[in-house]
Structures are given as C-alpha cells and as structure tokens.
N, C-alpha and C positions, 0 to 999 in steps of 0.2 A: 500581459495576462494570458494565461493558457487555460485549457480545460482538461482536467484529469478525469478520466472515466475509469472507475475501479469496481472491483467485486471482492468481497471478503467471504470466504467459505472454508470448507474443511476438505481433507482428503477422503477418498473412498477406496475400497478395495476393488481391483478388477477381478473378474470371475476367474477362479483357479489360481489366484496369486495370494500369497500370504502377506505381502506388504501393500500398504496403501500407496497407490501410485497415480490416481487420477482425481480430478476435482469432483467432489460430491455435487449432486444436483441441488442440494440444500444450500441456498445462499443466505448468509446471515444479514448482510447489508450490501448494497451497491448504489452508486449514484454518480453524478457528475459534479465536480468541485472546481470552482474558479480559483486559479493560482495567482500569485503576485510576486513582485520583487521583494516583498516583505514576507518572512517566513510565517506560515500559518499551519494550524492543525487541520487535517483533512476532516471534512464534515459530511454528514448526510442530512436528511430532513429534520432530525432530532438534535443536531449539534455535533460536537467533536465525536469522532468514532474512537472506540477503544478496541484494540486487537488483542487476541489471546494467544498464548504460546501454542504452537501446532497448527494455527490457522494459516491459510494461504491468502496472500494479497496479490491480486492480478490487476495490472493497470496499463493504460495507454495515455499519452498526453500529446497535445498538438503543438506544444512549444517545449523546448528542452528545459529540464529542471533537475534539481537535486532533491532527493528524498531520504529522510532518516526514520528509522524504526526504533522503538524503545530498546535500550540496552539494560544491562544488569542493574544500573543505578536508577532506572525509571525513565521518564519521558525525555526525549532528546529533541532539540530544536535544530532544524536544517539550516545550513549556511552554504553559500556558494563555495564549491570545492571540497565539501565535507559531507560524506554520506554516499548514497548510490546515485550515480549519474543516470538520468533517464533521457535518451535522445528522443526527439520528436517522432511521432508516428511509428513507434516500435513498442510491441507488447513486452512487458516484463512481469515476472512472477517471483515472489519470495515466500519462503516459509518463515513465519514469525517465531522468534526464539524467546523473547521476553514480552510480557503483556504491557500495554500502555497505549499512548497516542502516537499517531503517524504525522510527521511534519514534512512540509514541502516548500520549496522556494524556486522561483523562476531563475534561469541562468542570467538573463539580462532584462 
C-alpha cells in the first residue's frame, strides 16, 4: 500500500504571456489516497474524483505505481505495466485530455 498525494487544478496565465503556463492558485480538489495492489479509482473525501479535459493532475507517491487517465472511450482501469509509471518520491504532472475517473495500482 502506498499513499498518493495529489492536486487537481487548472492552468493560469503568467503575466505578459498569452499562453497558460503555470498552475492556477484555484485548486478544485486535493487529497491523500491509499493505493493497493488492486486497481482503484482515486478518491477525495466525497468519493471517486472525476477530472475534466484541460485540468492538471499533479501527484507524488511513496511507493511505485501505475496510473491511468481516461481515454477517448471513457474510464480506464490501471494495470501493472499499462499506463503511466510513477516512481516513488517523484512529482509528476499531467494535463488531462479526456474527462473521467483516474485509476491507480501499486507495482507490487
């Protein structure tokens, strides 16, 4: 079991720049989620989180895991060896392309 610490937010524009390039100070949700060797959907205090296209998902984890984000067909369940590999104690950030739930599974 590991602990995934995550934040879901939006991009903001930096002063003088036309493109959104930094994380906005407005956080839609953030929490710590206990992972397992059985795939599960990332939750906050209200249940499974749902991410929207264009949002940013930033996370760290204390145990290596695989994470899957929604694809064009809808929600996707993480499996070992399929998805984005998250090494322990390394921050990762992704821009969400398709809306839906986020799934995670421990490596071992």
